N, C-alpha and C positions, 0 to 999 in steps of 0.2 A: 503493501500501500502506500500511494506519495506520503511524505511530507513538508511540509510550511514551514517556511521562518513568514510574518503579516500583522504586519499593525492596525487588530483591531478597535474599533476606537466604542466607548462606550457608550452605551448607553442612556444606561440607568443603574445605579448602585440603589437598594434596597439595604438595610441595616435589618435584622430581622432580630438581636440582643447583644450583649455589651461583644460575647464572641464570637457570629456566626452574623455574614453579609453574605450577598450575594452580587455577582456582576454581570447585566445581559450589557454583551458583544457584540458589533455588527464590523460589516467586512464592505470592503468597497463593490467586492465582486462576488457571485455566489459564494456562501460556506462550502467545505472540503464536505465529503462525507466522513460518517463516524459515523463508529456503532457501541452499542454499552459496554461498558466498562473498561472505553482507552479516557484517556488522560491528556492533558496539556503539559506545557513548561511555558511559566511564566517571568520573562523579565521584571525586575523589579529595579524602577531607576531614581538615584540617590536614595539608596542606601549605602551608608560607608559601611557599612558590615557584613552584608551579604553579597557577595561574587555570582555566587550560582543561581539557574531561574531556579522558580519553588513547580514543585509538581503536582498540579489539580486535576482533580476528577472533576471527566464532561460531567453537569450535574444535567441538565436540557439543554436539545435542541430542536428549536424553533424557527424548521426550513423554510413555511409558509413568509415569514417576516422575516428568514436573513437572520435568527438572532442565535445564539450559544449562550450560552449562562451554566457560569460556573459557582458554585456556592464555597464558601472560605473561610474556612474555623479562623481564629487571631491567635497565633503560636509564637511567635518570635517575631523583629524585628520585617522583615518581608512584609511577611502577613500582614501586618499593623500597620505597615506605609504605602502598601496597594489598600490598604480600607479606605487613602484619603483619596484618592481619584476620583471625578465627575465627571460626568455628563462631557460629549465632547475632547477630552480627555482620549492619548493612545494606549493599550499598550501592544506589547510585540508579545507572540504566541508562538516558538514550536507547536506542529502541529498536525494528526491528532497522531498521538506514540499507544505504542503496546498492542497488549491483541484484542480479546471482545469476549462473551460473554457468547458463546451458542446457544443455537436457536435452538427451542424447547420443540415433541414435536405433542402437545394435548396442552390440557390445558390444568393438571397435575402439577402444579408447578410455583414450589414457593421463595421471595425474596425476601431474604432477615437481612436488615444494616443494623447497626451497631453506630452511635455521636455521626460525628463526621464519616462514618463507614456511607451513611443511607445516602449518599449524597450520589453515588456512580446507578444507583437501584431509581431513581427517581427514569431519568433516562432510559435504563432496561425497560419499567415499566412497559414508558411509553413508548419504545422500539416491539415490546412484544403487541401490546397495543394493537398498534398501526398493522397490523401481521392476522390481525383475531384473534390473539389467547388476550384469556382477564386472566391473570394472578391472584394466589393467594400472597398479601406483602405486609410482612412484621419490622418493624421498627421501634428499637429503645433506647433508651438514655439515663440520666443519673435523678434526670426531674421533668417537666414539661416544659424545659426552655430550651431542651433540646432536641425536642419532635419537632423539625423544622415542616412546613408550610404541608400540615398533612392531609387539606382540602386537594394538593397537585395530586398527589398520590391516593387521593381520590379517586383522581379524573379515570388510573387507570388499572386500575384491580380494585380486591374487598382486601380494605385498609384495619391492619390491627396493633395495636399500640402497647407497649410494656414503657415503666417508669419506677425506676427502682424503688424510691419512697413511696412510689403508687398515687404521684399528683397531677396525671396522667393513666389511661385506660387499665391494664392490670396489675398491678403491684409484684415486683421482682424484673428477675432476667427475661433476657426472650428466653432462653433454655424452659422455663418454667412455667412458658405459656400453654393454655390447653391443646395448639397446635401439636406440640410436639406428642402428645396424647394421640396422635394419630396417623401415624407413619402410610399407613397404606392410604392415604393421600394423597402421597406426592411421587413423581418421577423423578423428577429435579427440586432442586437446589440452589440455590446460587445466593453468596453472603459476602457481604463486606463491613468491616471493622473491627474490634478492638486484638487481638491475635486472638488471649483467651474466650473472648466469645467463635472466634472463628470454629476456633479446638474443639471447643466442644458441642458446635452443633456439627463441626467436622465426626465428630466421634457419633453424633447419634444417628448421619446418613451412613455410615460404613456400617453401624450397627446391623443398618435395616435395610442394608442391598441401597441406596438410593444416592443419584448421579449425586455430585455434589461437587464447584465450584467457587471458587472466593479467590475474593482481591486481597491481593497483597496491598501493604502497604506502606514497604521497607520505604529505607532513605532512597530517594531518585536522583541525586546530585545533578547529570548529567538528560534522562533520557537516552542514551543513545549507546549505550553500555560500552563508555570509555572511564567512566573514574570506577568503575566495581563498585560502589557502596553500597547493592542493592544487592549481592549474590544471596541468594537463595539455594541451602541443601533438596537437589530433586532425587530420584531411582536413576535420571539422568547424569547426574554430574551437578554440581556450582555454576547455575543458570543467572542468566542477569535477569533479574525484574523489570527494568525498563523494558528489555526487547522480548522475552522467550514470556516474560507475562505481562499486567501485573495478573492475570485472569490463570490462574490451576486448578486441574482437576488435584481432589485431593487423598488419591492414593497418590499420584504423583509427588506428593511431598514429602520428607524426609522431618518431621516433626519432634 
């Protein structure tokens, strides 16, 4: 797949809460084809201590209006500086990067996202919906402030919510949700989030012989496999998550 380096114009910046914001970007020409699970590397301008681009999951794509959406969590200087861009500013992206989630064969699919890991799952649900699939979607967070735009997820599937403190949806971890009491409902599970959560879901899918794909969040400094920051142990040797992933079948990982 072709990769591009483009300057995209900021159409809108939506502050969700003190930790999360959404950038809506457009390009002067038609946006490149992007697939669920892929990511971009975004350049941070005027950041004296941020030398490398920042990897950000593709949150959603609106091809009708030529809009790319990125959900960004403030975790350091780079993502904090990016939070100050305004409409009509430009940001430079390398995109689309990495592989993607595989297509389902039926509606027996479950998307599980935790924290900022819910970001690639919105576009995944949107993309699957365009092909006639209606996934079950389970998103979890520590509290209700971490549940981002549930109304957007509800457009594309049956949404379930978990919060550790019970402030929204079911109280507890995502793996404690009632959906995990019915493995017979699912043929494929797609996951992104904190590693302990992904490992717990992966263990459950292996136990019940369910196909499972996870989108890893290893540190990806360059996005092209040059820096080797994101190497992951797999049954096929050490692989760069940014080029061979970020999506992996859980049976291929040596966790």
